[in-house]
PyMOL CGO cylinders between C-alpha atoms (Angstrom):
from pymol import cmd
from pymol.cgo import CYLINDER

trace = [
    CYLINDER, 51.51, 54.73, 38.09, 51.93, 56.72, 41.29, 0.3, 1, 1, 1, 1, 1, 1,
    CYLINDER, 51.93, 56.72, 41.29, 52.82, 55.16, 44.64, 0.3, 1, 1, 1, 1, 1, 1,
    CYLINDER, 52.82, 55.16, 44.64, 50.69, 55.73, 47.71, 0.3, 1, 1, 1, 1, 1, 1,
    CYLINDER, 50.69, 55.73, 47.71, 52.06, 57.60, 50.75, 0.3, 1, 1, 1, 1, 1, 1,
    CYLINDER, 52.06, 57.60, 50.75, 50.52, 58.47, 54.07, 0.3, 1, 1, 1, 1, 1, 1,
    CYLINDER, 50.52, 58.47, 54.07, 50.86, 62.03, 55.29, 0.3, 1, 1, 1, 1, 1, 1,
    CYLINDER, 50.86, 62.03, 55.29, 51.21, 62.80, 58.99, 0.3, 1, 1, 1, 1, 1, 1,
    CYLINDER, 51.21, 62.80, 58.99, 48.11, 63.81, 60.91, 0.3, 1, 1, 1, 1, 1, 1,
    CYLINDER, 48.11, 63.81, 60.91, 47.63, 67.55, 61.10, 0.3, 1, 1, 1, 1, 1, 1,
    CYLINDER, 47.63, 67.55, 61.10, 46.76, 68.82, 64.53, 0.3, 1, 1, 1, 1, 1, 1,
    CYLINDER, 46.76, 68.82, 64.53, 44.70, 71.98, 64.08, 0.3, 1, 1, 1, 1, 1, 1,
    CYLINDER, 44.70, 71.98, 64.08, 44.05, 74.22, 67.03, 0.3, 1, 1, 1, 1, 1, 1,
    CYLINDER, 44.05, 74.22, 67.03, 41.81, 77.22, 66.83, 0.3, 1, 1, 1, 1, 1, 1,
    CYLINDER, 41.81, 77.22, 66.83, 43.33, 80.36, 68.22, 0.3, 1, 1, 1, 1, 1, 1,
    CYLINDER, 43.33, 80.36, 68.22, 40.98, 81.88, 70.80, 0.3, 1, 1, 1, 1, 1, 1,
    CYLINDER, 40.98, 81.88, 70.80, 41.22, 85.63, 70.59, 0.3, 1, 1, 1, 1, 1, 1,
    CYLINDER, 41.22, 85.63, 70.59, 38.98, 88.52, 69.73, 0.3, 1, 1, 1, 1, 1, 1,
    CYLINDER, 38.98, 88.52, 69.73, 39.89, 91.97, 68.43, 0.3, 1, 1, 1, 1, 1, 1,
    CYLINDER, 39.89, 91.97, 68.43, 37.70, 95.00, 69.01, 0.3, 1, 1, 1, 1, 1, 1,
    CYLINDER, 37.70, 95.00, 69.01, 38.33, 97.57, 66.30, 0.3, 1, 1, 1, 1, 1, 1,
    CYLINDER, 38.33, 97.57, 66.30, 37.35, 101.18, 65.75, 0.3, 1, 1, 1, 1, 1, 1,
    CYLINDER, 37.35, 101.18, 65.75, 34.50, 101.15, 63.23, 0.3, 1, 1, 1, 1, 1, 1,
    CYLINDER, 34.50, 101.15, 63.23, 35.76, 104.10, 61.19, 0.3, 1, 1, 1, 1, 1, 1,
    CYLINDER, 35.76, 104.10, 61.19, 39.54, 103.63, 61.15, 0.3, 1, 1, 1, 1, 1, 1,
    CYLINDER, 39.54, 103.63, 61.15, 39.75, 99.86, 61.61, 0.3, 1, 1, 1, 1, 1, 1,
    CYLINDER, 39.75, 99.86, 61.61, 42.40, 100.39, 64.32, 0.3, 1, 1, 1, 1, 1, 1,
    CYLINDER, 42.40, 100.39, 64.32, 42.60, 97.66, 66.97, 0.3, 1, 1, 1, 1, 1, 1,
    CYLINDER, 42.60, 97.66, 66.97, 41.30, 99.04, 70.28, 0.3, 1, 1, 1, 1, 1, 1,
    CYLINDER, 41.30, 99.04, 70.28, 41.27, 95.93, 72.51, 0.3, 1, 1, 1, 1, 1, 1,
    CYLINDER, 41.27, 95.93, 72.51, 42.49, 92.35, 72.18, 0.3, 1, 1, 1, 1, 1, 1,
    CYLINDER, 42.49, 92.35, 72.18, 40.96, 89.57, 74.29, 0.3, 1, 1, 1, 1, 1, 1,
    CYLINDER, 40.96, 89.57, 74.29, 42.95, 86.31, 74.54, 0.3, 1, 1, 1, 1, 1, 1,
    CYLINDER, 42.95, 86.31, 74.54, 41.65, 83.03, 75.96, 0.3, 1, 1, 1, 1, 1, 1,
    CYLINDER, 41.65, 83.03, 75.96, 44.71, 80.95, 76.82, 0.3, 1, 1, 1, 1, 1, 1,
    CYLINDER, 44.71, 80.95, 76.82, 44.98, 77.45, 75.38, 0.3, 1, 1, 1, 1, 1, 1,
    CYLINDER, 44.98, 77.45, 75.38, 47.08, 74.55, 76.71, 0.3, 1, 1, 1, 1, 1, 1,
    CYLINDER, 47.08, 74.55, 76.71, 49.68, 75.17, 74.00, 0.3, 1, 1, 1, 1, 1, 1,
    CYLINDER, 49.68, 75.17, 74.00, 49.96, 78.84, 75.07, 0.3, 1, 1, 1, 1, 1, 1,
    CYLINDER, 49.96, 78.84, 75.07, 50.94, 77.64, 78.53, 0.3, 1, 1, 1, 1, 1, 1,
    CYLINDER, 50.94, 77.64, 78.53, 53.19, 74.63, 77.89, 0.3, 1, 1, 1, 1, 1, 1,
    CYLINDER, 53.19, 74.63, 77.89, 56.87, 75.16, 77.07, 0.3, 1, 1, 1, 1, 1, 1,
    CYLINDER, 56.87, 75.16, 77.07, 57.51, 75.15, 73.35, 0.3, 1, 1, 1, 1, 1, 1,
    CYLINDER, 57.51, 75.15, 73.35, 57.20, 77.20, 70.17, 0.3, 1, 1, 1, 1, 1, 1,
    CYLINDER, 57.20, 77.20, 70.17, 53.49, 78.03, 70.66, 0.3, 1, 1, 1, 1, 1, 1,
    CYLINDER, 53.49, 78.03, 70.66, 54.14, 79.50, 74.12, 0.3, 1, 1, 1, 1, 1, 1,
    CYLINDER, 54.14, 79.50, 74.12, 57.15, 81.41, 72.82, 0.3, 1, 1, 1, 1, 1, 1,
    CYLINDER, 57.15, 81.41, 72.82, 55.07, 82.81, 69.96, 0.3, 1, 1, 1, 1, 1, 1,
    CYLINDER, 55.07, 82.81, 69.96, 52.23, 83.78, 72.33, 0.3, 1, 1, 1, 1, 1, 1,
    CYLINDER, 52.23, 83.78, 72.33, 54.59, 85.49, 74.79, 0.3, 1, 1, 1, 1, 1, 1,
    CYLINDER, 54.59, 85.49, 74.79, 56.05, 87.46, 71.85, 0.3, 1, 1, 1, 1, 1, 1,
    CYLINDER, 56.05, 87.46, 71.85, 52.55, 88.52, 70.73, 0.3, 1, 1, 1, 1, 1, 1,
    CYLINDER, 52.55, 88.52, 70.73, 51.68, 89.40, 74.35, 0.3, 1, 1, 1, 1, 1, 1,
    CYLINDER, 51.68, 89.40, 74.35, 54.83, 91.53, 74.71, 0.3, 1, 1, 1, 1, 1, 1,
    CYLINDER, 54.83, 91.53, 74.71, 54.02, 93.33, 71.45, 0.3, 1, 1, 1, 1, 1, 1,
    CYLINDER, 54.02, 93.33, 71.45, 50.48, 94.10, 72.67, 0.3, 1, 1, 1, 1, 1, 1,
    CYLINDER, 50.48, 94.10, 72.67, 51.74, 95.27, 76.07, 0.3, 1, 1, 1, 1, 1, 1,
    CYLINDER, 51.74, 95.27, 76.07, 54.09, 97.73, 74.34, 0.3, 1, 1, 1, 1, 1, 1,
    CYLINDER, 54.09, 97.73, 74.34, 51.35, 99.15, 72.11, 0.3, 1, 1, 1, 1, 1, 1,
    CYLINDER, 51.35, 99.15, 72.11, 48.44, 101.55, 72.51, 0.3, 1, 1, 1, 1, 1, 1,
    CYLINDER, 48.44, 101.55, 72.51, 46.00, 98.60, 72.61, 0.3, 1, 1, 1, 1, 1, 1,
    CYLINDER, 46.00, 98.60, 72.61, 44.03, 97.45, 75.64, 0.3, 1, 1, 1, 1, 1, 1,
    CYLINDER, 44.03, 97.45, 75.64, 44.66, 93.79, 76.44, 0.3, 1, 1, 1, 1, 1, 1,
    CYLINDER, 44.66, 93.79, 76.44, 42.50, 91.22, 78.25, 0.3, 1, 1, 1, 1, 1, 1,
    CYLINDER, 42.50, 91.22, 78.25, 44.03, 87.83, 79.07, 0.3, 1, 1, 1, 1, 1, 1,
    CYLINDER, 44.03, 87.83, 79.07, 41.77, 85.03, 80.33, 0.3, 1, 1, 1, 1, 1, 1,
    CYLINDER, 41.77, 85.03, 80.33, 43.37, 81.93, 81.86, 0.3, 1, 1, 1, 1, 1, 1,
    CYLINDER, 43.37, 81.93, 81.86, 40.75, 79.29, 82.66, 0.3, 1, 1, 1, 1, 1, 1,
    CYLINDER, 40.75, 79.29, 82.66, 43.30, 76.45, 82.74, 0.3, 1, 1, 1, 1, 1, 1,
    CYLINDER, 43.30, 76.45, 82.74, 44.53, 75.15, 86.09, 0.3, 1, 1, 1, 1, 1, 1,
    CYLINDER, 44.53, 75.15, 86.09, 47.52, 73.39, 84.53, 0.3, 1, 1, 1, 1, 1, 1,
    CYLINDER, 47.52, 73.39, 84.53, 50.72, 74.75, 83.10, 0.3, 1, 1, 1, 1, 1, 1,
    CYLINDER, 50.72, 74.75, 83.10, 52.92, 77.66, 84.10, 0.3, 1, 1, 1, 1, 1, 1,
    CYLINDER, 52.92, 77.66, 84.10, 51.34, 81.10, 84.38, 0.3, 1, 1, 1, 1, 1, 1,
    CYLINDER, 51.34, 81.10, 84.38, 52.14, 83.94, 82.04, 0.3, 1, 1, 1, 1, 1, 1,
    CYLINDER, 52.14, 83.94, 82.04, 54.89, 86.32, 83.17, 0.3, 1, 1, 1, 1, 1, 1,
    CYLINDER, 54.89, 86.32, 83.17, 53.65, 88.96, 85.64, 0.3, 1, 1, 1, 1, 1, 1,
    CYLINDER, 53.65, 88.96, 85.64, 54.66, 90.19, 89.06, 0.3, 1, 1, 1, 1, 1, 1,
    CYLINDER, 54.66, 90.19, 89.06, 52.57, 89.82, 92.22, 0.3, 1, 1, 1, 1, 1, 1,
    CYLINDER, 52.57, 89.82, 92.22, 50.18, 87.15, 90.85, 0.3, 1, 1, 1, 1, 1, 1,
    CYLINDER, 50.18, 87.15, 90.85, 48.31, 85.80, 93.88, 0.3, 1, 1, 1, 1, 1, 1,
    CYLINDER, 48.31, 85.80, 93.88, 47.68, 82.09, 94.31, 0.3, 1, 1, 1, 1, 1, 1,
    CYLINDER, 47.68, 82.09, 94.31, 44.63, 81.17, 92.25, 0.3, 1, 1, 1, 1, 1, 1,
    CYLINDER, 44.63, 81.17, 92.25, 43.21, 78.46, 90.00, 0.3, 1, 1, 1, 1, 1, 1,
    CYLINDER, 43.21, 78.46, 90.00, 42.32, 80.85, 87.19, 0.3, 1, 1, 1, 1, 1, 1,
    CYLINDER, 42.32, 80.85, 87.19, 42.68, 84.55, 86.48, 0.3, 1, 1, 1, 1, 1, 1,
    CYLINDER, 42.68, 84.55, 86.48, 41.60, 87.37, 84.23, 0.3, 1, 1, 1, 1, 1, 1,
    CYLINDER, 41.60, 87.37, 84.23, 43.99, 90.24, 83.60, 0.3, 1, 1, 1, 1, 1, 1,
    CYLINDER, 43.99, 90.24, 83.60, 42.80, 93.54, 82.13, 0.3, 1, 1, 1, 1, 1, 1,
    CYLINDER, 42.80, 93.54, 82.13, 45.60, 95.82, 80.94, 0.3, 1, 1, 1, 1, 1, 1,
    CYLINDER, 45.60, 95.82, 80.94, 44.54, 99.32, 79.93, 0.3, 1, 1, 1, 1, 1, 1,
    CYLINDER, 44.54, 99.32, 79.93, 47.34, 100.79, 77.83, 0.3, 1, 1, 1, 1, 1, 1,
    CYLINDER, 47.34, 100.79, 77.83, 47.28, 104.14, 79.64, 0.3, 1, 1, 1, 1, 1, 1,
    CYLINDER, 47.28, 104.14, 79.64, 47.85, 102.43, 83.04, 0.3, 1, 1, 1, 1, 1, 1,
    CYLINDER, 47.85, 102.43, 83.04, 50.77, 100.17, 82.08, 0.3, 1, 1, 1, 1, 1, 1,
    CYLINDER, 50.77, 100.17, 82.08, 52.83, 98.62, 83.54, 0.3, 1, 1, 1, 1, 1, 1,
    CYLINDER, 52.83, 98.62, 83.54, 50.00, 98.18, 86.08, 0.3, 1, 1, 1, 1, 1, 1,
    CYLINDER, 50.00, 98.18, 86.08, 47.01, 96.01, 85.24, 0.3, 1, 1, 1, 1, 1, 1,
    CYLINDER, 47.01, 96.01, 85.24, 43.87, 94.83, 87.01, 0.3, 1, 1, 1, 1, 1, 1,
    CYLINDER, 43.87, 94.83, 87.01, 43.69, 91.17, 87.93, 0.3, 1, 1, 1, 1, 1, 1,
    CYLINDER, 43.69, 91.17, 87.93, 40.81, 88.97, 89.00, 0.3, 1, 1, 1, 1, 1, 1,
    CYLINDER, 40.81, 88.97, 89.00, 42.22, 85.86, 90.75, 0.3, 1, 1, 1, 1, 1, 1,
    CYLINDER, 42.22, 85.86, 90.75, 39.60, 83.10, 90.66, 0.3, 1, 1, 1, 1, 1, 1,
    CYLINDER, 39.60, 83.10, 90.66, 39.31, 79.97, 92.81, 0.3, 1, 1, 1, 1, 1, 1,
    CYLINDER, 39.31, 79.97, 92.81, 37.84, 76.76, 91.40, 0.3, 1, 1, 1, 1, 1, 1,
    CYLINDER, 37.84, 76.76, 91.40, 34.63, 77.08, 93.42, 0.3, 1, 1, 1, 1, 1, 1,
    CYLINDER, 34.63, 77.08, 93.42, 34.00, 80.75, 92.65, 0.3, 1, 1, 1, 1, 1, 1,
    CYLINDER, 34.00, 80.75, 92.65, 31.65, 82.11, 90.04, 0.3, 1, 1, 1, 1, 1, 1,
    CYLINDER, 31.65, 82.11, 90.04, 33.58, 83.57, 87.13, 0.3, 1, 1, 1, 1, 1, 1,
    CYLINDER, 33.58, 83.57, 87.13, 33.54, 87.37, 87.29, 0.3, 1, 1, 1, 1, 1, 1,
    CYLINDER, 33.54, 87.37, 87.29, 31.95, 90.03, 85.17, 0.3, 1, 1, 1, 1, 1, 1,
    CYLINDER, 31.95, 90.03, 85.17, 34.93, 91.90, 83.78, 0.3, 1, 1, 1, 1, 1, 1,
    CYLINDER, 34.93, 91.90, 83.78, 35.26, 95.33, 82.18, 0.3, 1, 1, 1, 1, 1, 1,
    CYLINDER, 35.26, 95.33, 82.18, 36.46, 95.32, 78.58, 0.3, 1, 1, 1, 1, 1, 1,
    CYLINDER, 36.46, 95.32, 78.58, 38.17, 98.67, 77.95, 0.3, 1, 1, 1, 1, 1, 1,
    CYLINDER, 38.17, 98.67, 77.95, 37.15, 100.70, 74.93, 0.3, 1, 1, 1, 1, 1, 1,
    CYLINDER, 37.15, 100.70, 74.93, 38.34, 104.04, 73.57, 0.3, 1, 1, 1, 1, 1, 1,
    CYLINDER, 38.34, 104.04, 73.57, 37.12, 107.23, 75.18, 0.3, 1, 1, 1, 1, 1, 1,
    CYLINDER, 37.12, 107.23, 75.18, 34.46, 108.58, 75.32, 0.3, 1, 1, 1, 1, 1, 1,
    CYLINDER, 34.46, 108.58, 75.32, 32.88, 105.10, 75.34, 0.3, 1, 1, 1, 1, 1, 1,
    CYLINDER, 32.88, 105.10, 75.34, 32.50, 103.39, 78.72, 0.3, 1, 1, 1, 1, 1, 1,
    CYLINDER, 32.50, 103.39, 78.72, 33.89, 99.89, 79.12, 0.3, 1, 1, 1, 1, 1, 1,
    CYLINDER, 33.89, 99.89, 79.12, 31.80, 96.92, 78.01, 0.3, 1, 1, 1, 1, 1, 1,
    CYLINDER, 31.80, 96.92, 78.01, 30.88, 94.31, 80.63, 0.3, 1, 1, 1, 1, 1, 1,
    CYLINDER, 30.88, 94.31, 80.63, 31.66, 90.66, 79.91, 0.3, 1, 1, 1, 1, 1, 1,
    CYLINDER, 31.66, 90.66, 79.91, 29.95, 88.07, 82.13, 0.3, 1, 1, 1, 1, 1, 1,
    CYLINDER, 29.95, 88.07, 82.13, 32.35, 85.15, 81.88, 0.3, 1, 1, 1, 1, 1, 1,
    CYLINDER, 32.35, 85.15, 81.88, 30.19, 82.74, 83.89, 0.3, 1, 1, 1, 1, 1, 1,
    CYLINDER, 30.19, 82.74, 83.89, 27.17, 83.40, 81.70, 0.3, 1, 1, 1, 1, 1, 1,
    CYLINDER, 27.17, 83.40, 81.70, 29.27, 82.80, 78.57, 0.3, 1, 1, 1, 1, 1, 1,
    CYLINDER, 29.27, 82.80, 78.57, 30.79, 79.60, 79.98, 0.3, 1, 1, 1, 1, 1, 1,
    CYLINDER, 30.79, 79.60, 79.98, 27.36, 78.27, 80.97, 0.3, 1, 1, 1, 1, 1, 1,
    CYLINDER, 27.36, 78.27, 80.97, 25.97, 78.97, 77.50, 0.3, 1, 1, 1, 1, 1, 1,
    CYLINDER, 25.97, 78.97, 77.50, 28.91, 77.34, 75.70, 0.3, 1, 1, 1, 1, 1, 1,
    CYLINDER, 28.91, 77.34, 75.70, 28.79, 74.33, 78.05, 0.3, 1, 1, 1, 1, 1, 1,
    CYLINDER, 28.79, 74.33, 78.05, 25.06, 73.82, 77.46, 0.3, 1, 1, 1, 1, 1, 1,
    CYLINDER, 25.06, 73.82, 77.46, 25.06, 74.38, 73.71, 0.3, 1, 1, 1, 1, 1, 1,
    CYLINDER, 25.06, 74.38, 73.71, 28.14, 72.20, 73.10, 0.3, 1, 1, 1, 1, 1, 1,
    CYLINDER, 28.14, 72.20, 73.10, 26.78, 69.27, 75.13, 0.3, 1, 1, 1, 1, 1, 1,
    CYLINDER, 26.78, 69.27, 75.13, 29.86, 69.03, 77.35, 0.3, 1, 1, 1, 1, 1, 1,
    CYLINDER, 29.86, 69.03, 77.35, 27.91, 67.23, 80.08, 0.3, 1, 1, 1, 1, 1, 1,
    CYLINDER, 27.91, 67.23, 80.08, 28.06, 64.09, 77.92, 0.3, 1, 1, 1, 1, 1, 1,
    CYLINDER, 28.06, 64.09, 77.92, 31.84, 63.70, 78.03, 0.3, 1, 1, 1, 1, 1, 1,
    CYLINDER, 31.84, 63.70, 78.03, 33.69, 66.30, 80.06, 0.3, 1, 1, 1, 1, 1, 1,
    CYLINDER, 33.69, 66.30, 80.06, 33.72, 64.31, 83.32, 0.3, 1, 1, 1, 1, 1, 1,
    CYLINDER, 33.72, 64.31, 83.32, 35.36, 61.14, 81.99, 0.3, 1, 1, 1, 1, 1, 1,
    CYLINDER, 35.36, 61.14, 81.99, 38.67, 60.41, 83.66, 0.3, 1, 1, 1, 1, 1, 1,
    CYLINDER, 38.67, 60.41, 83.66, 40.48, 62.33, 86.37, 0.3, 1, 1, 1, 1, 1, 1,
    CYLINDER, 40.48, 62.33, 86.37, 41.11, 66.08, 86.19, 0.3, 1, 1, 1, 1, 1, 1,
    CYLINDER, 41.11, 66.08, 86.19, 44.61, 67.09, 85.13, 0.3, 1, 1, 1, 1, 1, 1,
    CYLINDER, 44.61, 67.09, 85.13, 46.28, 68.45, 87.12, 0.3, 1, 1, 1, 1, 1, 1,
    CYLINDER, 46.28, 68.45, 87.12, 44.71, 66.62, 90.06, 0.3, 1, 1, 1, 1, 1, 1,
    CYLINDER, 44.71, 66.62, 90.06, 42.41, 68.65, 92.30, 0.3, 1, 1, 1, 1, 1, 1,
    CYLINDER, 42.41, 68.65, 92.30, 43.44, 69.54, 95.84, 0.3, 1, 1, 1, 1, 1, 1,
    CYLINDER, 43.44, 69.54, 95.84, 41.80, 67.11, 98.33, 0.3, 1, 1, 1, 1, 1, 1,
    CYLINDER, 41.80, 67.11, 98.33, 39.22, 69.65, 99.55, 0.3, 1, 1, 1, 1, 1, 1,
    CYLINDER, 39.22, 69.65, 99.55, 38.31, 70.59, 95.96, 0.3, 1, 1, 1, 1, 1, 1,
    CYLINDER, 38.31, 70.59, 95.96, 38.13, 66.90, 95.01, 0.3, 1, 1, 1, 1, 1, 1,
    CYLINDER, 38.13, 66.90, 95.01, 35.60, 66.28, 97.79, 0.3, 1, 1, 1, 1, 1, 1,
    CYLINDER, 35.60, 66.28, 97.79, 33.59, 69.35, 96.74, 0.3, 1, 1, 1, 1, 1, 1,
    CYLINDER, 33.59, 69.35, 96.74, 33.59, 68.27, 93.08, 0.3, 1, 1, 1, 1, 1, 1,
    CYLINDER, 33.59, 68.27, 93.08, 32.36, 64.78, 93.93, 0.3, 1, 1, 1, 1, 1, 1,
    CYLINDER, 32.36, 64.78, 93.93, 29.49, 66.25, 95.96, 0.3, 1, 1, 1, 1, 1, 1,
    CYLINDER, 29.49, 66.25, 95.96, 28.67, 68.58, 93.07, 0.3, 1, 1, 1, 1, 1, 1,
    CYLINDER, 28.67, 68.58, 93.07, 28.62, 65.70, 90.56, 0.3, 1, 1, 1, 1, 1, 1,
    CYLINDER, 28.62, 65.70, 90.56, 26.32, 63.62, 92.77, 0.3, 1, 1, 1, 1, 1, 1,
    CYLINDER, 26.32, 63.62, 92.77, 23.97, 66.58, 93.21, 0.3, 1, 1, 1, 1, 1, 1,
    CYLINDER, 23.97, 66.58, 93.21, 23.70, 67.18, 89.44, 0.3, 1, 1, 1, 1, 1, 1,
    CYLINDER, 23.70, 67.18, 89.44, 23.02, 63.59, 88.39, 0.3, 1, 1, 1, 1, 1, 1,
]
cmd.load_cgo(trace, "trace")
């Protein structure tokens, strides 16, 4: 009869992106990417993402990149101010310039414009409202605060976070 073997665990990560397409032609109008830890850490996933990003930035597609991860190296761009998080909105007709929303840990996440094709105005995306809804519906309050944040918070942000946790319990 057959022998038994054990296969290695498969680590599956969902890719967090959204494409907005033209209804009639199916052409991609805008791509929104939510960065994952593997997008940011050195390795084949980061290399693959940077290749995809370069392809999008050399195409006639609007591109929105959302980095809500404090850890890991930032994506390549010039003049990125110091920030904990950022959202970059790159309209293809304005490249190589792009709009950037630098975000500090204590700030409310912004409402960002999602570019669409003319004559349509941009769509507004309220990131804080979306995060709050996902947090509540997924039940993150039950396990997200176990252990220490990685990377460690700055001392002033650590003190603020402890006060916030006490106030919400």
